[in-house]
PyMOL Python script that loads the backbone (N, CA, C, O; Angstrom):
from pymol import cmd

cmd.read_pdbstr("""\
ATOM      1  N   MET A   1      30.886 108.896 125.901  1.00  0.00           N
ATOM      2  CA  MET A   1      32.094 108.784 126.712  1.00  0.00           C
ATOM      3  C   MET A   1      33.314 109.073 125.833  1.00  0.00           C
ATOM      4  O   MET A   1      33.439 108.536 124.733  1.00  0.00           O
ATOM      5  N   THR A   2      34.183 109.903 126.320  1.00  0.00           N
ATOM      6  CA  THR A   2      35.367 110.222 125.528  1.00  0.00           C
ATOM      7  C   THR A   2      36.575 109.437 126.028  1.00  0.00           C
ATOM      8  O   THR A   2      36.715 109.159 127.219  1.00  0.00           O
ATOM      9  N   ASN A   3      37.424 109.097 125.098  1.00  0.00           N
ATOM     10  CA  ASN A   3      38.677 108.402 125.379  1.00  0.00           C
ATOM     11  C   ASN A   3      39.827 109.255 124.879  1.00  0.00           C
ATOM     12  O   ASN A   3      39.644 110.131 124.035  1.00  0.00           O
ATOM     13  N   LYS A   4      41.007 108.992 125.404  1.00  0.00           N
ATOM     14  CA  LYS A   4      42.202 109.702 124.944  1.00  0.00           C
ATOM     15  C   LYS A   4      42.896 108.859 123.875  1.00  0.00           C
ATOM     16  O   LYS A   4      43.022 107.642 124.004  1.00  0.00           O
ATOM     17  N   TYR A   5      43.340 109.536 122.820  1.00  0.00           N
ATOM     18  CA  TYR A   5      43.993 108.869 121.699  1.00  0.00           C
ATOM     19  C   TYR A   5      45.274 109.599 121.326  1.00  0.00           C
ATOM     20  O   TYR A   5      45.472 110.770 121.651  1.00  0.00           O
ATOM     21  N   GLU A   6      46.132 108.868 120.635  1.00  0.00           N
ATOM     22  CA  GLU A   6      47.347 109.434 120.069  1.00  0.00           C
ATOM     23  C   GLU A   6      47.411 108.961 118.624  1.00  0.00           C
ATOM     24  O   GLU A   6      47.175 107.788 118.333  1.00  0.00           O
ATOM     25  N   SER A   7      47.729 109.870 117.732  1.00  0.00           N
ATOM     26  CA  SER A   7      47.825 109.513 116.319  1.00  0.00           C
ATOM     27  C   SER A   7      49.121 110.070 115.748  1.00  0.00           C
ATOM     28  O   SER A   7      49.473 111.227 115.976  1.00  0.00           O
ATOM     29  N   ILE A   8      49.810 109.237 115.014  1.00  0.00           N
ATOM     30  CA  ILE A   8      51.000 109.671 114.290  1.00  0.00           C
ATOM     31  C   ILE A   8      50.733 109.416 112.811  1.00  0.00           C
ATOM     32  O   ILE A   8      50.279 108.337 112.430  1.00  0.00           O
ATOM     33  N   PHE A   9      51.017 110.419 111.979  1.00  0.00           N
ATOM     34  CA  PHE A   9      50.897 110.190 110.546  1.00  0.00           C
ATOM     35  C   PHE A   9      52.109 110.760 109.832  1.00  0.00           C
ATOM     36  O   PHE A   9      52.731 111.722 110.282  1.00  0.00           O
ATOM     37  N   ILE A  10      52.424 110.134 108.700  1.00  0.00           N
ATOM     38  CA  ILE A  10      53.597 110.509 107.909  1.00  0.00           C
ATOM     39  C   ILE A  10      53.110 111.021 106.558  1.00  0.00           C
ATOM     40  O   ILE A  10      52.367 110.344 105.848  1.00  0.00           O
ATOM     41  N   VAL A  11      53.546 112.230 106.223  1.00  0.00           N
ATOM     42  CA  VAL A  11      53.160 112.858 104.962  1.00  0.00           C
ATOM     43  C   VAL A  11      54.343 112.788 104.000  1.00  0.00           C
ATOM     44  O   VAL A  11      55.497 112.930 104.407  1.00  0.00           O
ATOM     45  N   ASN A  12      54.044 112.567 102.725  1.00  0.00           N
ATOM     46  CA  ASN A  12      55.067 112.514 101.689  1.00  0.00           C
ATOM     47  C   ASN A  12      55.674 113.909 101.496  1.00  0.00           C
ATOM     48  O   ASN A  12      54.972 114.820 101.058  1.00  0.00           O
ATOM     49  N   PRO A  13      56.968 114.098 101.816  1.00  0.00           N
ATOM     50  CA  PRO A  13      57.584 115.424 101.682  1.00  0.00           C
ATOM     51  C   PRO A  13      57.834 115.836 100.229  1.00  0.00           C
ATOM     52  O   PRO A  13      58.123 117.000  99.951  1.00  0.00           O
ATOM     53  N   GLU A  14      57.720 114.879  99.304  1.00  0.00           N
ATOM     54  CA  GLU A  14      57.934 115.196  97.892  1.00  0.00           C
ATOM     55  C   GLU A  14      56.780 116.015  97.313  1.00  0.00           C
ATOM     56  O   GLU A  14      56.872 116.496  96.184  1.00  0.00           O
ATOM     57  N   LEU A  15      55.697 116.177  98.074  1.00  0.00           N
ATOM     58  CA  LEU A  15      54.569 116.998  97.627  1.00  0.00           C
ATOM     59  C   LEU A  15      54.945 118.475  97.564  1.00  0.00           C
ATOM     60  O   LEU A  15      54.354 119.243  96.804  1.00  0.00           O
ATOM     61  N   GLY A  16      55.919 118.860  98.357  1.00  0.00           N
ATOM     62  CA  GLY A  16      56.302 120.269  98.438  1.00  0.00           C
ATOM     63  C   GLY A  16      55.880 120.826  99.784  1.00  0.00           C
ATOM     64  O   GLY A  16      54.958 120.320 100.423  1.00  0.00           O
ATOM     65  N   GLU A  17      56.564 121.871 100.200  1.00  0.00           N
ATOM     66  CA  GLU A  17      56.357 122.433 101.535  1.00  0.00           C
ATOM     67  C   GLU A  17      54.918 122.912 101.759  1.00  0.00           C
ATOM     68  O   GLU A  17      54.336 122.670 102.816  1.00  0.00           O
ATOM     69  N   GLU A  18      54.357 123.587 100.766  1.00  0.00           N
ATOM     70  CA  GLU A  18      52.993 124.119 100.917  1.00  0.00           C
ATOM     71  C   GLU A  18      51.954 123.000 100.985  1.00  0.00           C
ATOM     72  O   GLU A  18      51.006 123.085 101.765  1.00  0.00           O
ATOM     73  N   SER A  19      52.123 121.959 100.180  1.00  0.00           N
ATOM     74  CA  SER A  19      51.179 120.845 100.191  1.00  0.00           C
ATOM     75  C   SER A  19      51.247 120.056 101.494  1.00  0.00           C
ATOM     76  O   SER A  19      50.222 119.613 102.013  1.00  0.00           O
ATOM     77  N   VAL A  20      52.459 119.883 102.021  1.00  0.00           N
ATOM     78  CA  VAL A  20      52.615 119.188 103.301  1.00  0.00           C
ATOM     79  C   VAL A  20      51.916 119.990 104.392  1.00  0.00           C
ATOM     80  O   VAL A  20      51.203 119.426 105.222  1.00  0.00           O
ATOM     81  N   LYS A  21      52.120 121.300 104.391  1.00  0.00           N
ATOM     82  CA  LYS A  21      51.469 122.166 105.383  1.00  0.00           C
ATOM     83  C   LYS A  21      49.951 122.097 105.237  1.00  0.00           C
ATOM     84  O   LYS A  21      49.235 122.118 106.238  1.00  0.00           O
ATOM     85  N   ALA A  22      49.453 122.015 104.005  1.00  0.00           N
ATOM     86  CA  ALA A  22      48.009 121.932 103.773  1.00  0.00           C
ATOM     87  C   ALA A  22      47.440 120.633 104.346  1.00  0.00           C
ATOM     88  O   ALA A  22      46.357 120.643 104.931  1.00  0.00           O
ATOM     89  N   VAL A  23      48.155 119.516 104.185  1.00  0.00           N
ATOM     90  CA  VAL A  23      47.696 118.227 104.722  1.00  0.00           C
ATOM     91  C   VAL A  23      47.683 118.278 106.249  1.00  0.00           C
ATOM     92  O   VAL A  23      46.727 117.825 106.880  1.00  0.00           O
ATOM     93  N   VAL A  24      48.741 118.828 106.841  1.00  0.00           N
ATOM     94  CA  VAL A  24      48.811 118.940 108.300  1.00  0.00           C
ATOM     95  C   VAL A  24      47.680 119.827 108.817  1.00  0.00           C
ATOM     96  O   VAL A  24      47.025 119.488 109.803  1.00  0.00           O
ATOM     97  N   ASP A  25      47.451 120.958 108.158  1.00  0.00           N
ATOM     98  CA  ASP A  25      46.372 121.865 108.561  1.00  0.00           C
ATOM     99  C   ASP A  25      45.002 121.220 108.414  1.00  0.00           C
ATOM    100  O   ASP A  25      44.103 121.470 109.217  1.00  0.00           O
ATOM    101  N   LYS A  26      44.842 120.387 107.382  1.00  0.00           N
ATOM    102  CA  LYS A  26      43.577 119.676 107.176  1.00  0.00           C
ATOM    103  C   LYS A  26      43.258 118.788 108.377  1.00  0.00           C
ATOM    104  O   LYS A  26      42.145 118.817 108.903  1.00  0.00           O
ATOM    105  N   PHE A  27      44.246 117.998 108.806  1.00  0.00           N
ATOM    106  CA  PHE A  27      44.010 117.096 109.927  1.00  0.00           C
ATOM    107  C   PHE A  27      43.901 117.852 111.252  1.00  0.00           C
ATOM    108  O   PHE A  27      43.168 117.434 112.149  1.00  0.00           O
ATOM    109  N   LYS A  28      44.617 118.946 111.371  1.00  0.00           N
ATOM    110  CA  LYS A  28      44.491 119.780 112.566  1.00  0.00           C
ATOM    111  C   LYS A  28      43.060 120.314 112.664  1.00  0.00           C
ATOM    112  O   LYS A  28      42.472 120.325 113.745  1.00  0.00           O
ATOM    113  N   GLY A  29      42.508 120.752 111.544  1.00  0.00           N
ATOM    114  CA  GLY A  29      41.136 121.250 111.510  1.00  0.00           C
ATOM    115  C   GLY A  29      40.122 120.173 111.829  1.00  0.00           C
ATOM    116  O   GLY A  29      39.156 120.419 112.551  1.00  0.00           O
ATOM    117  N   ILE A  30      40.335 118.970 111.291  1.00  0.00           N
ATOM    118  CA  ILE A  30      39.424 117.845 111.564  1.00  0.00           C
ATOM    119  C   ILE A  30      39.439 117.515 113.051  1.00  0.00           C
ATOM    120  O   ILE A  30      38.387 117.303 113.654  1.00  0.00           O
ATOM    121  N   LEU A  31      40.636 117.473 113.644  1.00  0.00           N
ATOM    122  CA  LEU A  31      40.749 117.138 115.058  1.00  0.00           C
ATOM    123  C   LEU A  31      40.147 118.229 115.945  1.00  0.00           C
ATOM    124  O   LEU A  31      39.556 117.928 116.982  1.00  0.00           O
ATOM    125  N   GLU A  32      40.294 119.493 115.543  1.00  0.00           N
ATOM    126  CA  GLU A  32      39.733 120.587 116.334  1.00  0.00           C
ATOM    127  C   GLU A  32      38.210 120.623 116.253  1.00  0.00           C
ATOM    128  O   GLU A  32      37.544 120.977 117.227  1.00  0.00           O
ATOM    129  N   SER A  33      37.654 120.258 115.093  1.00  0.00           N
ATOM    130  CA  SER A  33      36.205 120.348 114.923  1.00  0.00           C
ATOM    131  C   SER A  33      35.459 119.105 115.426  1.00  0.00           C
ATOM    132  O   SER A  33      34.340 119.220 115.927  1.00  0.00           O
ATOM    133  N   SER A  34      36.066 117.920 115.298  1.00  0.00           N
ATOM    134  CA  SER A  34      35.367 116.680 115.643  1.00  0.00           C
ATOM    135  C   SER A  34      35.834 116.044 116.944  1.00  0.00           C
ATOM    136  O   SER A  34      35.210 115.102 117.432  1.00  0.00           O
ATOM    137  N   ALA A  35      36.918 116.546 117.505  1.00  0.00           N
ATOM    138  CA  ALA A  35      37.462 115.991 118.749  1.00  0.00           C
ATOM    139  C   ALA A  35      38.043 117.147 119.559  1.00  0.00           C
ATOM    140  O   ALA A  35      38.015 118.298 119.124  1.00  0.00           O
ATOM    141  N   GLN A  36      38.561 116.833 120.727  1.00  0.00           N
ATOM    142  CA  GLN A  36      39.240 117.835 121.535  1.00  0.00           C
ATOM    143  C   GLN A  36      40.731 117.655 121.324  1.00  0.00           C
ATOM    144  O   GLN A  36      41.338 116.743 121.885  1.00  0.00           O
ATOM    145  N   LEU A  37      41.319 118.520 120.520  1.00  0.00           N
ATOM    146  CA  LEU A  37      42.752 118.446 120.242  1.00  0.00           C
ATOM    147  C   LEU A  37      43.515 118.945 121.459  1.00  0.00           C
ATOM    148  O   LEU A  37      43.354 120.093 121.871  1.00  0.00           O
ATOM    149  N   GLU A  38      44.339 118.087 122.029  1.00  0.00           N
ATOM    150  CA  GLU A  38      45.125 118.464 123.204  1.00  0.00           C
ATOM    151  C   GLU A  38      46.482 119.018 122.794  1.00  0.00           C
ATOM    152  O   GLU A  38      46.940 120.017 123.348  1.00  0.00           O
ATOM    153  N   SER A  39      47.130 118.372 121.822  1.00  0.00           N
ATOM    154  CA  SER A  39      48.414 118.873 121.327  1.00  0.00           C
ATOM    155  C   SER A  39      48.688 118.290 119.951  1.00  0.00           C
ATOM    156  O   SER A  39      48.238 117.196 119.609  1.00  0.00           O
ATOM    157  N   ILE A  40      49.438 119.054 119.180  1.00  0.00           N
ATOM    158  CA  ILE A  40      49.903 118.552 117.881  1.00  0.00           C
ATOM    159  C   ILE A  40      51.379 118.912 117.794  1.00  0.00           C
ATOM    160  O   ILE A  40      51.764 120.060 118.012  1.00  0.00           O
ATOM    161  N   ASP A  41      52.186 117.935 117.477  1.00  0.00           N
ATOM    162  CA  ASP A  41      53.638 118.110 117.469  1.00  0.00           C
ATOM    163  C   ASP A  41      54.175 117.717 116.098  1.00  0.00           C
ATOM    164  O   ASP A  41      54.122 116.551 115.709  1.00  0.00           O
ATOM    165  N   GLU A  42      54.685 118.692 115.379  1.00  0.00           N
ATOM    166  CA  GLU A  42      55.266 118.416 114.065  1.00  0.00           C
ATOM    167  C   GLU A  42      56.744 118.095 114.254  1.00  0.00           C
ATOM    168  O   GLU A  42      57.538 118.965 114.612  1.00  0.00           O
ATOM    169  N   TRP A  43      57.098 116.847 114.011  1.00  0.00           N
ATOM    170  CA  TRP A  43      58.480 116.414 114.156  1.00  0.00           C
ATOM    171  C   TRP A  43      59.317 116.809 112.950  1.00  0.00           C
ATOM    172  O   TRP A  43      60.545 116.854 113.029  1.00  0.00           O
ATOM    173  N   GLY A  44      58.667 117.090 111.853  1.00  0.00           N
ATOM    174  CA  GLY A  44      59.386 117.510 110.652  1.00  0.00           C
ATOM    175  C   GLY A  44      59.824 116.344 109.786  1.00  0.00           C
ATOM    176  O   GLY A  44      59.375 115.212 109.965  1.00  0.00           O
ATOM    177  N   LYS A  45      60.704 116.641 108.849  1.00  0.00           N
ATOM    178  CA  LYS A  45      61.167 115.649 107.882  1.00  0.00           C
ATOM    179  C   LYS A  45      62.237 114.766 108.523  1.00  0.00           C
ATOM    180  O   LYS A  45      63.225 115.253 109.073  1.00  0.00           O
ATOM    181  N   ARG A  46      62.010 113.460 108.436  1.00  0.00           N
ATOM    182  CA  ARG A  46      62.950 112.480 108.991  1.00  0.00           C
ATOM    183  C   ARG A  46      63.081 111.296 108.047  1.00  0.00           C
ATOM    184  O   ARG A  46      62.208 111.033 107.219  1.00  0.00           O
ATOM    185  N   LYS A  47      64.178 110.602 108.191  1.00  0.00           N
ATOM    186  CA  LYS A  47      64.398 109.395 107.403  1.00  0.00           C
ATOM    187  C   LYS A  47      63.547 108.274 107.995  1.00  0.00           C
ATOM    188  O   LYS A  47      63.527 108.075 109.210  1.00  0.00           O
ATOM    189  N   MET A  48      62.846 107.547 107.128  1.00  0.00           N
ATOM    190  CA  MET A  48      62.008 106.442 107.587  1.00  0.00           C
ATOM    191  C   MET A  48      62.847 105.188 107.762  1.00  0.00           C
ATOM    192  O   MET A  48      63.918 105.058 107.171  1.00  0.00           O
ATOM    193  N   ALA A  49      62.355 104.274 108.571  1.00  0.00           N
ATOM    194  CA  ALA A  49      63.071 103.019 108.842  1.00  0.00           C
ATOM    195  C   ALA A  49      63.188 102.164 107.587  1.00  0.00           C
ATOM    196  O   ALA A  49      64.170 101.445 107.404  1.00  0.00           O
ATOM    197  N   TYR A  50      62.178 102.250 106.726  1.00  0.00           N
ATOM    198  CA  TYR A  50      62.199 101.501 105.474  1.00  0.00           C
ATOM    199  C   TYR A  50      61.447 102.325 104.421  1.00  0.00           C
ATOM    200  O   TYR A  50      60.545 103.090 104.763  1.00  0.00           O
ATOM    201  N   PRO A  51      61.813 102.171 103.147  1.00  0.00           N
ATOM    202  CA  PRO A  51      61.141 102.945 102.097  1.00  0.00           C
ATOM    203  C   PRO A  51      59.687 102.515 101.899  1.00  0.00           C
ATOM    204  O   PRO A  51      59.359 101.333 102.003  1.00  0.00           O
ATOM    205  N   ILE A  52      58.833 103.480 101.615  1.00  0.00           N
ATOM    206  CA  ILE A  52      57.439 103.231 101.271  1.00  0.00           C
ATOM    207  C   ILE A  52      57.239 103.796  99.872  1.00  0.00           C
ATOM    208  O   ILE A  52      57.396 104.999  99.664  1.00  0.00           O
ATOM    209  N   ASP A  53      56.896 102.949  98.914  1.00  0.00           N
ATOM    210  CA  ASP A  53      56.736 103.373  97.515  1.00  0.00           C
ATOM    211  C   ASP A  53      57.974 104.124  97.011  1.00  0.00           C
ATOM    212  O   ASP A  53      57.853 105.152  96.345  1.00  0.00           O
ATOM    213  N   ASP A  54      59.164 103.603  97.335  1.00  0.00           N
ATOM    214  CA  ASP A  54      60.457 104.189  96.952  1.00  0.00           C
ATOM    215  C   ASP A  54      60.680 105.581  97.521  1.00  0.00           C
ATOM    216  O   ASP A  54      61.456 106.358  96.964  1.00  0.00           O
ATOM    217  N   ILE A  55      60.011 105.908  98.621  1.00  0.00           N
ATOM    218  CA  ILE A  55      60.210 107.183  99.307  1.00  0.00           C
ATOM    219  C   ILE A  55      60.933 106.881 100.612  1.00  0.00           C
ATOM    220  O   ILE A  55      60.486 106.046 101.398  1.00  0.00           O
ATOM    221  N   ASN A  56      62.061 107.569 100.842  1.00  0.00           N
ATOM    222  CA  ASN A  56      62.891 107.279 102.007  1.00  0.00           C
ATOM    223  C   ASN A  56      62.676 108.226 103.183  1.00  0.00           C
ATOM    224  O   ASN A  56      63.015 107.887 104.317  1.00  0.00           O
ATOM    225  N   ASP A  57      62.109 109.421 102.924  1.00  0.00           N
ATOM    226  CA  ASP A  57      61.891 110.406 103.974  1.00  0.00           C
ATOM    227  C   ASP A  57      60.402 110.657 104.146  1.00  0.00           C
ATOM    228  O   ASP A  57      59.611 110.445 103.227  1.00  0.00           O
ATOM    229  N   GLY A  58      60.037 111.108 105.327  1.00  0.00           N
ATOM    230  CA  GLY A  58      58.642 111.434 105.592  1.00  0.00           C
ATOM    231  C   GLY A  58      58.549 112.613 106.541  1.00  0.00           C
ATOM    232  O   GLY A  58      59.470 112.865 107.319  1.00  0.00           O
ATOM    233  N   TYR A  59      57.436 113.338 106.479  1.00  0.00           N
ATOM    234  CA  TYR A  59      57.175 114.453 107.391  1.00  0.00           C
ATOM    235  C   TYR A  59      56.261 113.917 108.484  1.00  0.00           C
ATOM    236  O   TYR A  59      55.099 113.597 108.231  1.00  0.00           O
ATOM    237  N   TYR A  60      56.791 113.821 109.700  1.00  0.00           N
ATOM    238  CA  TYR A  60      56.089 113.184 110.812  1.00  0.00           C
ATOM    239  C   TYR A  60      55.301 114.199 111.633  1.00  0.00           C
ATOM    240  O   TYR A  60      55.779 115.295 111.925  1.00  0.00           O
ATOM    241  N   VAL A  61      54.079 113.805 111.999  1.00  0.00           N
ATOM    242  CA  VAL A  61      53.224 114.640 112.842  1.00  0.00           C
ATOM    243  C   VAL A  61      52.549 113.745 113.884  1.00  0.00           C
ATOM    244  O   VAL A  61      52.017 112.686 113.554  1.00  0.00           O
ATOM    245  N   MET A  62      52.580 114.188 115.152  1.00  0.00           N
ATOM    246  CA  MET A  62      51.918 113.442 116.222  1.00  0.00           C
ATOM    247  C   MET A  62      50.855 114.326 116.860  1.00  0.00           C
ATOM    248  O   MET A  62      51.106 115.493 117.159  1.00  0.00           O
ATOM    249  N   ALA A  63      49.666 113.764 117.067  1.00  0.00           N
ATOM    250  CA  ALA A  63      48.564 114.503 117.680  1.00  0.00           C
ATOM    251  C   ALA A  63      47.996 113.719 118.854  1.00  0.00           C
ATOM    252  O   ALA A  63      47.825 112.503 118.774  1.00  0.00           O
ATOM    253  N   ASN A  64      47.708 114.413 119.931  1.00  0.00           N
ATOM    254  CA  ASN A  64      47.019 113.840 121.082  1.00  0.00           C
ATOM    255  C   ASN A  64      45.647 114.487 121.154  1.00  0.00           C
ATOM    256  O   ASN A  64      45.525 115.709 121.072  1.00  0.00           O
ATOM    257  N   PHE A  65      44.612 113.664 121.310  1.00  0.00           N
ATOM    258  CA  PHE A  65      43.264 114.200 121.338  1.00  0.00           C
ATOM    259  C   PHE A  65      42.334 113.312 122.142  1.00  0.00           C
ATOM    260  O   PHE A  65      42.634 112.150 122.415  1.00  0.00           O
ATOM    261  N   SER A  66      41.194 113.885 122.516  1.00  0.00           N
ATOM    262  CA  SER A  66      40.123 113.149 123.189  1.00  0.00           C
ATOM    263  C   SER A  66      38.924 113.138 122.257  1.00  0.00           C
ATOM    264  O   SER A  66      38.602 114.147 121.630  1.00  0.00           O
ATOM    265  N   ALA A  67      38.270 111.995 122.172  1.00  0.00           N
ATOM    266  CA  ALA A  67      37.113 111.887 121.280  1.00  0.00           C
ATOM    267  C   ALA A  67      36.253 110.714 121.720  1.00  0.00           C
ATOM    268  O   ALA A  67      36.662 109.898 122.546  1.00  0.00           O
ATOM    269  N   ASP A  68      35.048 110.644 121.151  1.00  0.00           N
ATOM    270  CA  ASP A  68      34.216 109.477 121.434  1.00  0.00           C
ATOM    271  C   ASP A  68      34.767 108.282 120.660  1.00  0.00           C
ATOM    272  O   ASP A  68      35.633 108.435 119.798  1.00  0.00           O
ATOM    273  N   SER A  69      34.268 107.114 120.968  1.00  0.00           N
ATOM    274  CA  SER A  69      34.854 105.885 120.423  1.00  0.00           C
ATOM    275  C   SER A  69      34.622 105.694 118.920  1.00  0.00           C
ATOM    276  O   SER A  69      35.277 104.852 118.307  1.00  0.00           O
ATOM    277  N   GLU A  70      33.711 106.450 118.319  1.00  0.00           N
ATOM    278  CA  GLU A  70      33.449 106.324 116.880  1.00  0.00           C
ATOM    279  C   GLU A  70      34.418 107.142 116.033  1.00  0.00           C
ATOM    280  O   GLU A  70      34.654 106.804 114.873  1.00  0.00           O
ATOM    281  N   PHE A  71      34.977 108.202 116.585  1.00  0.00           N
ATOM    282  CA  PHE A  71      35.796 109.132 115.796  1.00  0.00           C
ATOM    283  C   PHE A  71      37.062 108.503 115.195  1.00  0.00           C
ATOM    284  O   PHE A  71      37.362 108.784 114.035  1.00  0.00           O
ATOM    285  N   PRO A  72      37.817 107.671 115.918  1.00  0.00           N
ATOM    286  CA  PRO A  72      39.029 107.097 115.308  1.00  0.00           C
ATOM    287  C   PRO A  72      38.767 106.332 114.005  1.00  0.00           C
ATOM    288  O   PRO A  72      39.601 106.348 113.100  1.00  0.00           O
ATOM    289  N   ARG A  73      37.629 105.674 113.912  1.00  0.00           N
ATOM    290  CA  ARG A  73      37.286 104.961 112.677  1.00  0.00           C
ATOM    291  C   ARG A  73      37.128 105.957 111.521  1.00  0.00           C
ATOM    292  O   ARG A  73      37.595 105.705 110.410  1.00  0.00           O
ATOM    293  N   GLU A  74      36.473 107.076 111.791  1.00  0.00           N
ATOM    294  CA  GLU A  74      36.297 108.110 110.766  1.00  0.00           C
ATOM    295  C   GLU A  74      37.637 108.754 110.405  1.00  0.00           C
ATOM    296  O   GLU A  74      37.901 109.019 109.232  1.00  0.00           O
ATOM    297  N   LEU A  75      38.481 109.006 111.403  1.00  0.00           N
ATOM    298  CA  LEU A  75      39.803 109.584 111.150  1.00  0.00           C
ATOM    299  C   LEU A  75      40.636 108.639 110.279  1.00  0.00           C
ATOM    300  O   LEU A  75      41.331 109.085 109.365  1.00  0.00           O
ATOM    301  N   GLU A  76      40.566 107.349 110.559  1.00  0.00           N
ATOM    302  CA  GLU A  76      41.289 106.364 109.756  1.00  0.00           C
ATOM    303  C   GLU A  76      40.804 106.374 108.311  1.00  0.00           C
ATOM    304  O   GLU A  76      41.611 106.270 107.387  1.00  0.00           O
ATOM    305  N   ARG A  77      39.503 106.499 108.107  1.00  0.00           N
ATOM    306  CA  ARG A  77      38.937 106.561 106.759  1.00  0.00           C
ATOM    307  C   ARG A  77      39.486 107.780 106.010  1.00  0.00           C
ATOM    308  O   ARG A  77      39.816 107.693 104.828  1.00  0.00           O
ATOM    309  N   ILE A  78      39.580 108.902 106.702  1.00  0.00           N
ATOM    310  CA  ILE A  78      40.086 110.128 106.068  1.00  0.00           C
ATOM    311  C   ILE A  78      41.578 109.995 105.753  1.00  0.00           C
ATOM    312  O   ILE A  78      42.031 110.452 104.703  1.00  0.00           O
ATOM    313  N   TYR A  79      42.350 109.367 106.665  1.00  0.00           N
ATOM    314  CA  TYR A  79      43.774 109.116 106.383  1.00  0.00           C
ATOM    315  C   TYR A  79      43.921 108.309 105.096  1.00  0.00           C
ATOM    316  O   TYR A  79      44.769 108.615 104.259  1.00  0.00           O
ATOM    317  N   LYS A  80      43.095 107.280 104.944  1.00  0.00           N
ATOM    318  CA  LYS A  80      43.208 106.380 103.797  1.00  0.00           C
ATOM    319  C   LYS A  80      42.921 107.081 102.469  1.00  0.00           C
ATOM    320  O   LYS A  80      43.540 106.752 101.457  1.00  0.00           O
ATOM    321  N   ILE A  81      41.997 108.037 102.456  1.00  0.00           N
ATOM    322  CA  ILE A  81      41.619 108.665 101.191  1.00  0.00           C
ATOM    323  C   ILE A  81      42.374 109.961 100.914  1.00  0.00           C
ATOM    324  O   ILE A  81      42.164 110.581  99.871  1.00  0.00           O
ATOM    325  N   THR A  82      43.247 110.382 101.828  1.00  0.00           N
ATOM    326  CA  THR A  82      43.995 111.615 101.636  1.00  0.00           C
ATOM    327  C   THR A  82      45.286 111.336 100.887  1.00  0.00           C
ATOM    328  O   THR A  82      46.119 110.548 101.334  1.00  0.00           O
ATOM    329  N   ASP A  83      45.444 111.991  99.741  1.00  0.00           N
ATOM    330  CA  ASP A  83      46.689 111.861  98.984  1.00  0.00           C
ATOM    331  C   ASP A  83      47.826 112.480  99.787  1.00  0.00           C
ATOM    332  O   ASP A  83      47.679 113.557 100.366  1.00  0.00           O
ATOM    333  N   GLY A  84      48.952 111.792  99.815  1.00  0.00           N
ATOM    334  CA  GLY A  84      50.118 112.320 100.506  1.00  0.00           C
ATOM    335  C   GLY A  84      50.360 111.685 101.861  1.00  0.00           C
ATOM    336  O   GLY A  84      51.474 111.781 102.377  1.00  0.00           O
ATOM    337  N   VAL A  85      49.367 111.039 102.462  1.00  0.00           N
ATOM    338  CA  VAL A  85      49.579 110.352 103.738  1.00  0.00           C
ATOM    339  C   VAL A  85      50.146 108.968 103.423  1.00  0.00           C
ATOM    340  O   VAL A  85      49.477 108.129 102.818  1.00  0.00           O
ATOM    341  N   LEU A  86      51.396 108.746 103.847  1.00  0.00           N
ATOM    342  CA  LEU A  86      52.067 107.480 103.561  1.00  0.00           C
ATOM    343  C   LEU A  86      51.688 106.398 104.567  1.00  0.00           C
ATOM    344  O   LEU A  86      51.398 105.265 104.183  1.00  0.00           O
ATOM    345  N   LYS A  87      51.690 106.744 105.844  1.00  0.00           N
ATOM    346  CA  LYS A  87      51.373 105.800 106.926  1.00  0.00           C
ATOM    347  C   LYS A  87      50.700 106.581 108.047  1.00  0.00           C
ATOM    348  O   LYS A  87      50.865 107.794 108.168  1.00  0.00           O
ATOM    349  N   TYR A  88      49.942 105.862 108.859  1.00  0.00           N
ATOM    350  CA  TYR A  88      49.312 106.476 110.024  1.00  0.00           C
ATOM    351  C   TYR A  88      49.133 105.413 111.099  1.00  0.00           C
ATOM    352  O   TYR A  88      49.151 104.214 110.818  1.00  0.00           O
ATOM    353  N   LEU A  89      48.960 105.870 112.325  1.00  0.00           N
ATOM    354  CA  LEU A  89      48.718 104.975 113.448  1.00  0.00           C
ATOM    355  C   LEU A  89      47.859 105.719 114.448  1.00  0.00           C
ATOM    356  O   LEU A  89      48.153 106.863 114.795  1.00  0.00           O
ATOM    357  N   ILE A  90      46.796 105.075 114.915  1.00  0.00           N
ATOM    358  CA  ILE A  90      45.947 105.650 115.945  1.00  0.00           C
ATOM    359  C   ILE A  90      45.902 104.658 117.099  1.00  0.00           C
ATOM    360  O   ILE A  90      45.556 103.492 116.912  1.00  0.00           O
ATOM    361  N   ILE A  91      46.253 105.126 118.287  1.00  0.00           N
ATOM    362  CA  ILE A  91      46.200 104.238 119.447  1.00  0.00           C
ATOM    363  C   ILE A  91      45.362 104.871 120.559  1.00  0.00           C
ATOM    364  O   ILE A  91      45.337 106.090 120.727  1.00  0.00           O
ATOM    365  N   LYS A  92      44.685 104.018 121.304  1.00  0.00           N
ATOM    366  CA  LYS A  92      43.916 104.469 122.460  1.00  0.00           C
ATOM    367  C   LYS A  92      44.834 104.412 123.666  1.00  0.00           C
ATOM    368  O   LYS A  92      45.452 103.383 123.940  1.00  0.00           O
ATOM    369  N   LYS A  93      44.920 105.517 124.381  1.00  0.00           N
ATOM    370  CA  LYS A  93      45.778 105.566 125.567  1.00  0.00           C
ATOM    371  C   LYS A  93      45.051 104.964 126.755  1.00  0.00           C
ATOM    372  O   LYS A  93      43.823 105.008 126.836  1.00  0.00           O
ATOM    373  N   ASP A  94      45.827 104.399 127.679  1.00  0.00           N
ATOM    374  CA  ASP A  94      45.243 103.892 128.914  1.00  0.00           C
ATOM    375  C   ASP A  94      44.793 105.052 129.776  1.00  0.00           C
ATOM    376  O   ASP A  94      45.315 106.162 129.671  1.00  0.00           O
ATOM    377  N   LYS A  95      43.835 104.788 130.614  1.00  0.00           N
ATOM    378  CA  LYS A  95      43.298 105.855 131.486  1.00  0.00           C
ATOM    379  C   LYS A  95      44.278 106.259 132.548  1.00  0.00           C
ATOM    380  O   LYS A  95      43.984 107.138 133.358  1.00  0.00           O
TER     381      LYS A  95
END
""", "prot")
cmd.dss("prot")
cmd.show_as("cartoon", "prot")
cmd.util.cbc("prot")
cmd.orient("prot")
């Protein structure tokens, strides 16, 4: 059974433009191969509400996708081990 999810993640912009694009492309590829990617919206570089590790800005990306109930756990694991991802959030949407 598939559920609808929304994920927002923040990438460290101090990595450089090419590295940020590589991280975004990595997650886009994961979502396309392991889930049904409905949309991905790059909000770009924005000031964060509070500093994380003395970093004040972040590159925000939001993705909407459908997947089985096991996939978000795997996506969270990948977020945690990916260098450059400062914060992430995965939520299950109501039907």
